[in-house]
N, C-alpha and C positions, 0 to 999 in steps of 0.2 A: 502245238499242237493241242487238240481238244480233249483227249486223255488228262494231258500234265495240267491242264486250265482245271478239268475238275478235280485235280489233286487239292489246287489250293482250294475251290471252293470249298470241299469237307473239310479243309483244314480250319479255315476260316470260321465256316458254323461252329466247329469243336472249339475254338477259341472263343468264341464268344458265350458259350455255356460254360466255360473254366473260368472267364474274367468275372462273369456277374458276382457282384459282392466284394472283388478285388479291392487293391489300392486305390484310392482315389484318381490315381492317372490313369487307370481303367473303364473308370465311370464315363464312358465314350460312348454314346449312340451310332451302330454303324448299321448303316441300313442300304440296300441295292444287292447286287451281286458281285464278286470280286473275283478275278483272277491275277495269274503271274502279273499281269500287263498295270494294272491298276490298285492291286491293294498296297503296296507301299507309297504313298501319298501324304504321309502326315506321321507325326513327330507319336502320335494316339495310335494309328496302327502299328507302327514300329512297335510300340512298349508292349502293345498286344501279342505279335506275336514272336516275341522273345521271352515274354512270361509263360507262354504256352511250353517252350522249349524245357523251363524249370521242372514244370507238371512231374513226368514221369519219374523223377527222382522222390519224389515223396511217399509216404506208407499211408496215405490216404485207404489205400487196400493193402493189407499185407498179403494177402492170399497171391496178387500178383506182383510186388515187389518182392521178389523171394531170394533179394542178396543174404539176407539173415538165414534163409537156409543153405544155399550154397556156401554161405563164407562161415557159418559156424555152426550148424547140425550137423553139416558133413565132416565137420573137425572133432577133436577131442575134447573142444572146450562146453558143448552141450549136443542134447540129444532132443526130440521131436517132443517127445512127452507126450499127454490125452491117453485119449483109448486106441487101439492099434488100428481100427477101422476107421478113426476121423482125419482127415488128410493124409490119406494111407500114401499116396506119393510121397510128403516130406518125409515118410518114414522108411521108403525104400530109396530114399537119399541117406539118411543116417546109416540103412545097411546095406550099401554100396550096391544096391540093385536097381541101376539105372539106366532107362532104356530113350530114345529119342521123344517116346509119346509122354513123357513123366512131366506132370503142368509146373514142378517147380523147374525143369528146366525149358519149358515152354515160354512161361512167365516172364523170367528177367529176359530173356530174348527179343519177344516182343514189347515189353515194356520199353527196353533200352533203345533198341532201334527205332519205334517212335519218337522216343526223346532226338535221335539224330536227325529223322526226317526231319522234325520241327527246327532242329538248327540250320538244316541243308534249305530251310524255306527262307529264313532268313539271310544268311549267305548269300544265296542265289537274287533273293529281291532284292538286296540293298546294295549289291553289285552289278546288276542289271543297269540299262539305260532308261527303265522306265521307272525308277525309284526318281519320285520328286518331292519339293513340298516336305521336307525332313532337314531339321536341322545338323549343323556338322557332329556337334556334340552327342546328341541321341543314335543320329548313323555310326558312329567311330565305337561308342559306345557297347551297340545290339553286337555289332557284328564282332568285338572284342569277347563277349560274355557267351556269342554262339561257339566262337572258336573253342574257349575253353569247355562249355558244356558238350561240347563233342567230342574233345579229347578227352574227358572223363567220361562219358560211354563210352567210349572206344578202351580205354584202359580197363573199366570192368570188364567190356565184354571179354578183350581177348585173352586176360587172364584166366577169365573163368572158360570160355571155348577154345582159344588156341588160335590158330588160322581160320579166320572167317572174311565174308564180304567187306569190301571197302566203298562207303557208297560217300563221296562228296557233293553230290549237287541232288537235286530232284529229279527223279526219273520217272520214267514210264512204267508198268509193272514188265514190260517188254525188257528195256534198261536196265532195270536191276535184277534181271537174271545175271549172274555172273559169277565166274569163281572166287574161290577162297584166294585171300592174300597172306602169303607167308606171315606168322608174327613179327619179324623183325620191319615188315613194310608198315603193319600197322600202327608199331613203336616207333616209326619216323614220321610217320603223321602227327601221331599224339606230340611229340615233340615238336613237329612245325605249329603246332596249332597254339600250343603253351605258349612257344616262344613269340609268336604274334600276338596271343593275349594278352600277353605281361608287357608288350611296349606299350600297350593302350589304356590299358585298365587301372583306374586308379588305386591308390595304396590302401584307402579307406571308400565305407560306405556308410552312408549317414541317414537318420530320420527312414523315409520309407524305402528307402532302397537297401537297407541293411539284409543281408542273404542274398544279396547279388555278388557274383564274382568280382574277385580283387585281385589287383597286381599277386600279392602273395599267396592267391588261393593257385592261381598258373604257374608259379614258380614251384608251389611246394608239389603238385600234382605232377609237373617236369622233375624236380629231383626223384619222387619215387618213381616214377617212371624210368629214370637211369637206373634208380637201384634194381628194380625187376629185371635190367637188360645187363647187368652188373657192370654197369659204367661207373665204377667205384668214385675215381675222383669227380667226374662231374656232380654225380650224385652229392657228394660230400659239398662242394662247392655252392651247387644250386640250393642246397638244405640251409648252407651259412648265409646266401644272397637273402633270405626270406627271414633270418634272423635280423641280418643287417636293416632290415626297413623298419626295424626299432618301433613295431604297431604291435606285437604280438609278446603275451608272457605268459608263463604260468601261472594259472590262480595258485590261491594261499590255500584253497579245500579243494581236492580233487574230485568231490562229488557235485561243487559247484557246476560242474561241467554238464551235469545230468538232472539241473532243479527248474523248475519253470522259472523261479523269479530270478534267475542268473544265468538265464538261456543263452543270450547276446552278450560274449562277453569277449576279453582279450585273448585269449586262448584260442577261440572259436578261427581257423583259417578258412574254412569252407565249412555251411551248415545248412541242412535241408530245412528249410521253415515250415513250423505246423502252427494252428491257431484255434483253440476250442471255439465253439459256438458259432460258426460262421455259416454262410447259405451262399455258395453251394458250398460244401463239406471240405474241411481243412484240416481237420484232428488227425494225431498219428492212432491209428488203430492197434500199433504193437500194444499201448497199454493195456487192451484188452487182449491182445494174442497171448503174452507173456503172463497176466496177471491169474493166480488161481481161481478155479470155478467156483468158491464159494461166495467170491467176492464179484460173481459175475463176469471173471476171465474165462478164457479157453484152456489155461494152461497147457501152450504148444512148445516151450521152452525152458527147457531144465539145464541147469550148469551138471556139470559134471565133478566128480570126484578128485579127478586127474586136474582140472581146472584150479579147484581150490588148494590142493596138492602144491600147485606151483608156486602159491603166495608165499614170502619168506616169512619167517618167525624172530623175533629177538632172541638171544641166547636165553633170555627168562620168559620165554613164551609168550612173548604178546607179536598178536600176528600184525602184518603190514596192512595199514590202514584202510587201503586199498582192496581189500578183502571184502570189508563188511561195506564200506560202500558200494560194491561190484554184487554181493550175493547174498541173498536172505538165506539164513540157517537158523537152526535150533537153538534157543538161549537168546537170541538176538530180536526185536522188534523187525515187522514187514511194513516199514513207516509208520504208520498210525494204529496198526492194526497187531494182535498177538501171532507170531509166526506160527501155523500148524503143522508139524512134519510129515502129517497126511495128506497135505497138499500134492506133494510129489514125490515120484520115485525114486530119487536120486537124493533127496534131501535138502535141495537146495532150488532157489528161485534166481532170476535175474532181475535186479534192481533199476540198472540202467532202461531207458524207454518206460519205465512205469511210474506213476504217480500215487503220492496219498488218497484216500476216498475225501479227505478233507477238502480235494484241488478238483479231484475229476469223481465223483460220485458215481455207486454202483448203476444208475439209469441211463447214465451217459460215459459207459467206461471206455467204449469205441472211439471216443470222439479226447483222446488226450491231448495236452498241451505242451510236449516235450519237442524240440527240434532234433536230428539226429545229425549231432557232428561227425560228417564225412571225413575232414581232416582238422586233427588238433595240431597246436604247437607241440605238444608232448611228441608225436608221430612223427614232424620234421625232426625234433633234436635226436630219435632214435635213428633216424634214418641216416643223419650225418653221422652219428656215433657208427652204426655199422658200416658205413662205407669207409670211414675214414680206419676203422679198424680193417676191413678187407683189403685196404688199396695198401697195405703193412706202414700206416701211420697210427700204431695202437695208443701210442703214449698221446696222440692230439685225440683219442675216440673218448677221453675219461671225462673232459670238461662237459659234452653235450650229454653224455651216459647222467653223471651224478648229479645235475641241475634237474633231472627227472626223479632220481631217486631221493634228494634232497626236498623238494615240494612234497614227496609222499610221507615221508616220517614228518616234517614240518606239519603236516596238519593237526598234531596234538598242541603245537601252538597258537592255532586259530581255530579250531573246533570246539566248542566248550559240552560239546555233547561226549567226545571220549574221555572214558575212562580216566582220571590223570592229567587231564587237562591244563597245559600250561609248560608240560615237560615232554621232552620225547624220550620215550623210554630210552634205556643203555643198551647199545650194540643193533637199536633198531637201523635195519637198511643201512648200514654205512656206505660212506663214500668206497666205490669201487679205484683200489691202486694198483692190479697185475697190468701188467704189457706184455703178457704172452698171448698171442694172436688167437690160438684155440681155445684157452679158458676163458679170454673175454668174449669170442665170438658164441659161445656156450650163455655167459653173463647177462649179453644184451638181446639173445634172443628169449631167456628168461624175462626179463624184465620187460622185452616187449608185448611180452602173451601176458603179463600181469598187467602192464599199463593200458592196455586195448582191449580186454578181457569184453567178448558179447558186444565186440562194435562191427562184428562183420568181415575183420580180416585174418581170422586165424587160418581157414583154409589157404587159402592163397600164399600165406607165410609157409605155411609146412608145406607145401608142394615146390615153393623156390628155392628151399633149403636143400633140394634132394630127395633122392630114394633112400637114403639110409636115416635120414633123420623122418622123412615121410612113412617109413615103414615100422619105425620104431614108435611114433606119437600114435598112428594107427593099426597096431599090432592086434588090438581085440576086436578089429570087424575083419572077419574072415575072407569076406568077398573084395576086400579093397586091394588092391595090383597097380604098384605105382606106373607103370607104365600106360594100363589101359586106363587110371581114372584121373590122370594129373590134369587134362581136361575133361570137363562137363561135354555129352555129346550134341552136335549142334541137333536142334528140333525135329523133330520130323513135318512140320508144318512147312518151315524152310527147305526142306528136302524137297517136299511135295510142290513148292510152287517155282524152286530155282532150279531145273534140271542141270544147271551149268556149273553148278556147287564142285563138279568134280570129285567129291566125295567116293 
């Protein structure tokens, strides 16, 4: 079909732009016009296509990858910040005055379905009879990565929008008009893609392949999918399988997950890569969006008092060290700058996704060097703990939970910038011993909020915890209604182009 061929031509043209300046495996001269019949004819072209499937995950444009808005600004962890009229649609998310034309709602949908399309180009192209001249290893790995990425995109989309259209092949515009699928159907496809990917992906990636999907990433996403489906036993056993790979560990210092010098580490299960100073641009623009305006930031992401109050204190009043690793506040430095309370209306700034001026100066503020840790090993441990507790194995849930707490408190043994370095403050983040399921549920939820704060997971956790929890967490937002706002509306652009949605 000519229309479908044109889709391939358009994609390949886009890939060539994206790939310029990337890893050396992509520095290939691609000439002529490609269609679905002749594009997949070499390892180089195959790598070009799978690399394009990673691109929508990046924060090279924070205004279009709006997972931070829908995941945290919509939650009780952060507000938009900035002036009222600047990025007004993001403020409407904050207020739950949300319509299908909201730019944050539109942005994530378009970007992640673009990622799904790129994945389908790979899976279609490599399984057709036209794929030739491709080594078995490259073909197997590209297919597995495409399936993992498709699963990841669909996981975010269905947890954000609920019932959504399911596209598993490259389609013509007419073929792409289809009804929404029930969320259970979408989850089933995610499970299948993760299972298939885990069977073929390597345990680790090295050299120029660091950042590509691994077996652990596929299993971790599968465990998280089971968690959201409340398939507790499967979630717990799959999270344990990630641990049993023996390639992941918690870093000694929590903050090393969010520092440029230590960003590729053993806690990173799946990471969205960024690099400063490249052409085409591959920097993390969240560094500018979250920083205060006085140092050339936009000031669009302010942590709340509710989040700060979630962090525990020792009996002697010492804060969980994750608080100051996560949040900038009065009396504490903002990296290598003096914190000024006038920078923010809540009194707080996010430190995750931000860098010191000594690393990223004001003139290149939007070209950040930090990766986005989409899945950390700490998340996997907390998935295991929650799933075990919900399955009735509360005593077993204590081990993974306490591993996370132990790392947090023992930052005092490894970070010489902490006051009292060398000694854990008495009573700080003690091991949890209760096996009462209800009490432990609350403890795990609080722990998850502190550990993963401002990493764009919070709103989706609030919703999956149920209406009572959500209504309490968002009680200060008058327009929030659990039944209405459990999912964001499918964007108007999709409604206009797909009359068969069935809405």
